[in-house]
C-alpha positions as CSV (number, residue, x, y, z in Angstrom):
1,X,-11.8,-21.5,-28.6
2,X,-14.2,-22.8,-26.0
3,X,-16.2,-19.8,-25.1
4,X,-17.8,-21.7,-22.2
5,X,-14.5,-22.1,-20.4
6,X,-12.0,-19.5,-21.6
7,X,-10.7,-17.2,-18.9
8,X,-10.9,-13.4,-19.2
9,X,-7.2,-12.9,-19.9
10,X,-7.1,-15.5,-22.7
11,X,-10.4,-14.2,-24.2
12,X,-9.2,-10.6,-24.2
13,X,-5.9,-11.4,-25.8
14,X,-7.7,-13.4,-28.6
15,X,-9.8,-10.4,-29.8
16,X,-8.8,-9.0,-33.2
17,X,-10.2,-6.5,-35.7
18,X,-13.3,-4.6,-34.8
19,X,-15.1,-5.5,-31.6
20,X,-18.6,-4.8,-30.4
21,X,-19.5,-4.4,-26.8
22,X,-23.1,-3.5,-25.8
23,X,-23.9,-2.0,-22.4
24,X,-27.2,-3.3,-21.2
25,X,-29.3,-3.0,-18.1
26,X,-29.9,-6.8,-17.8
27,X,-27.4,-9.1,-19.5
28,X,-29.5,-12.3,-18.9
29,X,-32.6,-10.7,-20.4
30,X,-30.6,-9.5,-23.5
31,X,-29.2,-13.0,-24.0
32,X,-32.8,-14.4,-23.8
33,X,-34.0,-11.9,-26.4
34,X,-31.0,-12.6,-28.8
35,X,-31.5,-16.4,-28.4
36,X,-35.3,-16.4,-28.9
37,X,-35.5,-13.9,-31.8
38,X,-32.3,-14.5,-33.7
39,X,-30.9,-17.9,-32.5
40,X,-27.8,-16.1,-31.2
41,X,-25.8,-18.1,-28.6
42,X,-24.5,-16.7,-25.3
43,X,-21.6,-18.1,-23.2
44,X,-20.5,-17.6,-19.6
45,X,-23.7,-15.6,-19.0
46,X,-23.7,-13.8,-15.6
47,X,-25.6,-10.8,-14.3
48,X,-22.6,-8.7,-15.4
49,X,-21.2,-10.2,-18.6
50,X,-21.7,-12.6,-21.6
51,X,-19.7,-13.7,-24.6
52,X,-22.1,-13.8,-27.5
53,X,-21.6,-15.6,-30.8
54,X,-23.4,-15.1,-34.1
55,X,-22.0,-17.6,-36.7
56,X,-18.2,-17.1,-36.4
57,X,-18.6,-13.5,-35.1
58,X,-18.1,-12.8,-31.4
59,X,-19.2,-9.8,-29.3
60,X,-19.8,-9.0,-25.7
61,X,-22.5,-7.8,-23.4
62,X,-21.7,-5.9,-20.2
63,X,-24.0,-4.6,-17.5
64,X,-23.9,-1.0,-16.5
65,X,-22.4,-1.9,-13.2
66,X,-19.2,-3.2,-14.8
67,X,-18.5,0.2,-16.2
68,X,-18.6,2.0,-12.8
69,X,-15.1,3.4,-13.4
70,X,-15.4,3.9,-17.2
71,X,-16.2,7.5,-18.4
72,X,-18.5,6.1,-21.1
73,X,-21.2,5.2,-18.5
74,X,-21.8,8.9,-17.9
75,X,-22.9,9.3,-21.5
76,X,-25.4,6.4,-21.5
77,X,-29.0,7.8,-21.3
78,X,-31.2,6.8,-18.4
79,X,-34.1,6.0,-20.7
80,X,-33.9,4.0,-24.0
81,X,-33.1,4.1,-26.7
82,X,-29.5,3.8,-25.8
83,X,-28.3,2.7,-29.2
84,X,-30.0,5.4,-31.2
85,X,-28.3,5.6,-34.6
86,X,-26.6,2.2,-34.3
87,X,-27.8,-0.7,-36.5
88,X,-26.5,-4.2,-35.6
89,X,-26.9,-6.0,-38.9
90,X,-27.4,-9.8,-38.9
91,X,-26.8,-10.7,-42.5
92,X,-27.5,-14.4,-42.0
93,X,-30.9,-14.1,-40.3
94,X,-34.3,-14.5,-41.9
95,X,-36.1,-11.1,-41.3
96,X,-39.6,-12.5,-41.7
97,X,-39.0,-15.3,-39.2
98,X,-37.2,-12.9,-36.8
99,X,-40.2,-10.5,-36.9
100,X,-42.6,-13.3,-36.0
101,X,-40.4,-14.4,-33.1
102,X,-39.9,-10.8,-31.9
103,X,-43.6,-10.1,-31.8
104,X,-44.1,-13.3,-29.8
105,X,-41.3,-12.3,-27.5
106,X,-42.9,-8.8,-27.0
107,X,-40.1,-6.9,-28.6
108,X,-40.7,-3.7,-30.6
109,X,-40.7,-4.2,-34.3
110,X,-39.9,-0.8,-35.9
111,X,-40.2,-2.1,-39.4
112,X,-41.5,-5.4,-40.7
113,X,-39.5,-7.3,-43.3
114,X,-39.2,-5.2,-46.3
115,X,-37.4,-5.5,-49.7
116,X,-34.8,-2.7,-49.9
117,X,-33.3,-1.2,-53.1
118,X,-29.8,-2.3,-51.9
119,X,-30.6,-5.9,-52.6
120,X,-31.6,-7.0,-49.1
121,X,-34.8,-8.0,-47.3
122,X,-34.5,-6.6,-43.8
123,X,-36.5,-5.7,-40.7
124,X,-35.8,-3.4,-37.7
125,X,-36.3,-4.8,-34.2
126,X,-35.5,-3.0,-31.0
127,X,-34.4,-4.8,-27.8
128,X,-35.3,-3.6,-24.4
129,X,-32.2,-1.4,-24.3
130,X,-33.1,0.3,-27.6
131,X,-30.5,-1.2,-29.8
132,X,-31.7,-1.7,-33.4
133,X,-31.2,-5.3,-34.6
134,X,-31.5,-5.7,-38.3
135,X,-32.0,-9.2,-39.5
136,X,-31.4,-9.4,-43.3
137,X,-30.8,-11.6,-46.2
138,X,-30.6,-11.2,-50.0
139,X,-33.9,-10.5,-51.7
140,X,-35.4,-13.5,-53.5
């Protein structure tokens, strides 16, 4: 599928399994963060929406304004962290490199790259909307 040209109807009909959609204050800023820190690609980026790909995984970003008629918006806190309790795990990302890029970007690093007992080396990085992004890879 060409994520740069697919229309909304065809894109929506193509979605299967579990989907991830993040409500963010600024779609374009979130796309810049994801690209700079994790090398994640964004498609059809507008002020309201983006299709986002990480490897062969796809998810979406929507601005708060697109949820004006959705009851979920009433539950979104005014102040971050919005995503408290949610970890978005990126199993194919180098946590050490991501921490360096996050610090240069000005993002909040909650935990530097650390070897964990479950066999992964991982870090915790917050985006401006408070979602916890967890780049990880198997320990060496």
